[in-house]
C-alpha positions as a printed Julia matrix, in Angstrom:
169×3 Matrix{Float64}:
  10.12   12.42   10.69
   7.77   11.93   13.79
   7.75   14.73   14.23
   6.64   15.55   10.37
   3.88   12.84   11.62
   2.04   15.07   15.05
   2.58   18.5    13.65
   1.31   17.8     9.88
  -2.13   16.19   11.06
  -3.6    19.11   11.11
  -3.38   20.39    7.81
  -5.24   19.02    5.05
  -7.26   17.62    7.42
  -9.71   15.58    6.54
 -12.86   12.97    9.35
 -10.56   10.37    8.8
  -7.53   11.69    9.95
  -9.15   13.56   12.81
 -10.31   10.3    13.96
  -7.06    9.15   13.3
  -5.22   12.19   15.6
  -7.82   11.3    18.18
  -7.04    7.31   19.06
  -3.01    9.13   18.94
  -2.25    7.11   15.5
   0.46    8.23   13.82
  -0.18    9.75    9.64
  -0.24   12.19    7.7
  -2.41   13.81    5.76
  -1.73   14.03    2.47
  -4.54   16.1     1.2
  -7.5    14.56   -1.28
  -8.08   13.2    -4.86
  -9.66   14.62   -7.27
 -12.67   12.82   -6.88
 -12.57   14.71   -3.23
 -11.41   10.9    -1.62
  -8.73   11.63    1.62
  -4.84   10.63    1.0
  -2.95    9.38    3.86
   0.64    8.31    4.74
   0.99    6.1     6.54
   4.96    4.75    8.0
   5.15    0.9     7.4
   6.52    0.38   11.01
   2.49    1.36   11.93
   0.94   -0.22    9.55
  -0.25   -2.88   10.98
  -1.92   -0.82   13.85
  -3.43    1.54   11.7
  -5.19   -1.42    9.48
  -7.1    -2.99   12.27
  -8.43    0.3    13.38
  -9.47    0.98    9.49
 -11.21   -2.29    9.43
 -12.66   -1.16   13.0
 -13.48    1.98   11.74
 -16.09    0.38    9.51
 -13.79    0.08    6.01
 -14.56   -3.34    5.19
 -13.7    -3.52    1.47
  -9.85   -3.53    0.32
 -11.42   -1.69   -3.51
  -7.3    -1.94   -4.72
  -3.84   -2.07   -3.97
  -0.67   -0.95   -5.93
   2.65   -0.06   -6.0
   4.24    2.36   -7.8
   8.48    3.35   -7.99
   8.45    7.2    -6.66
  11.91    8.26   -9.04
  14.85    6.08  -10.07
  16.74    4.8    -6.63
  14.2     6.31   -4.86
  11.5     5.46   -2.54
   8.43    2.88   -3.42
   5.34    2.96   -2.37
   2.26    0.74   -1.9
  -1.06    1.97   -2.53
  -3.79    0.88   -0.7
  -7.78    1.93   -1.91
 -10.16    1.23    0.85
 -14.39    2.17    1.48
 -16.64    1.89    4.09
 -19.36   -0.51    2.36
 -23.15   -0.23    4.82
 -26.24   -0.93    3.25
 -28.09    0.84    1.33
 -24.92    3.42    0.91
 -25.89    5.79   -1.86
 -22.17    7.27   -1.24
 -19.62    5.78    0.8
 -17.18    6.83    2.65
 -13.55    6.09    0.81
 -10.07    6.75    1.99
  -6.26    6.04    0.33
  -3.17    5.44    1.94
   0.15    5.16    1.04
   3.01    3.56    2.4
   6.67    4.67    1.38
   9.83    2.5     1.95
  13.1     2.34    1.0
  14.08    0.23   -2.29
  16.76   -0.97    0.06
  14.76   -2.86    2.6
  11.54   -2.21    1.11
   9.23   -4.45    4.19
   5.86   -3.59    5.41
   3.57   -5.41    6.92
   1.15   -7.62    5.51
  -2.95   -7.3     5.64
  -4.54   -9.93    4.35
  -5.07  -12.16    7.61
  -7.55   -8.15    8.04
  -8.56   -8.31    4.35
  -7.58  -11.43    1.85
  -8.96   -9.3    -0.69
  -4.67   -8.29   -0.83
  -3.62  -11.54   -1.38
  -3.13  -11.63   -4.85
  -2.42   -7.82   -5.01
   0.39   -7.89   -2.39
   2.01  -11.03   -4.34
   1.64   -8.66   -8.21
   3.47   -6.09   -5.39
   6.25   -8.08   -4.53
   6.37   -9.46   -8.07
   6.46   -6.04   -9.83
   8.96   -4.17   -7.47
  10.09   -6.73   -5.06
   8.27   -4.72   -1.75
   8.33   -8.06    0.6
   5.01   -8.18    2.32
   6.06   -9.39    5.83
   3.25  -11.97    7.48
   1.45  -12.89    3.76
   0.97  -16.57    3.82
   2.25  -17.29   -0.29
   4.84  -14.53   -1.18
   5.53  -15.69   -4.4
   5.93  -14.9    -7.56
   2.39  -14.41   -9.34
   3.41  -12.91  -12.83
   7.11  -13.55  -13.69
   8.35  -16.98  -13.91
  10.56  -18.02  -10.54
  13.44  -17.76  -12.44
  13.52  -14.22  -12.87
  15.86  -11.88  -12.14
  14.86   -8.33  -10.72
  11.89   -6.2    -9.92
  10.7    -5.53  -13.86
   8.43   -3.01  -12.46
  10.99   -0.48  -10.62
  12.34    2.19  -12.77
  15.73    1.78  -12.17
  15.27   -1.96  -13.29
  17.74   -3.1   -16.75
  16.25   -4.87  -19.12
  17.72   -8.07  -20.54
  19.07   -8.64  -23.96
  17.29  -11.91  -24.62
  14.49  -13.82  -22.97
  15.42  -17.3   -22.44
  11.79  -19.34  -23.57
  11.24  -21.62  -20.84
   8.28  -24.28  -20.72
   7.32  -22.58  -24.1
   6.59  -25.98  -25.02
């Protein structure tokens, strides 16, 4: 699979993909979205070093982080949108990073220590999909009660027949 990452860096390559390839940072270009934002796929084990490289490159603002279930029983994806904020920039550069992990062992390094705005966003992805963000300082449920069993936004989640109303009065 690493060969796939190396060989595909010349396809649909944007400016950031070319910069990462020049510095021998493994990634896979996925093209551009409808607004022209470059999309890159990064492996979980390479994410921390590439996140630091993105920050050094100038992506100083984590605009959003979310996650989704690709298919029932399939991979889970964590998606990061970064913006390069500069003085007097009317069209700031943006990038979208996708990290796919298996649902059996969904671990991704947290980027909280680089972008503090990842705090609640990574916690929500953990709470709803069960993606474990390694080294996150407060990785615990944020929307569901601590006693909740399962990950509600997974496509194979079975909804309970009843909900116990705890602390409702």
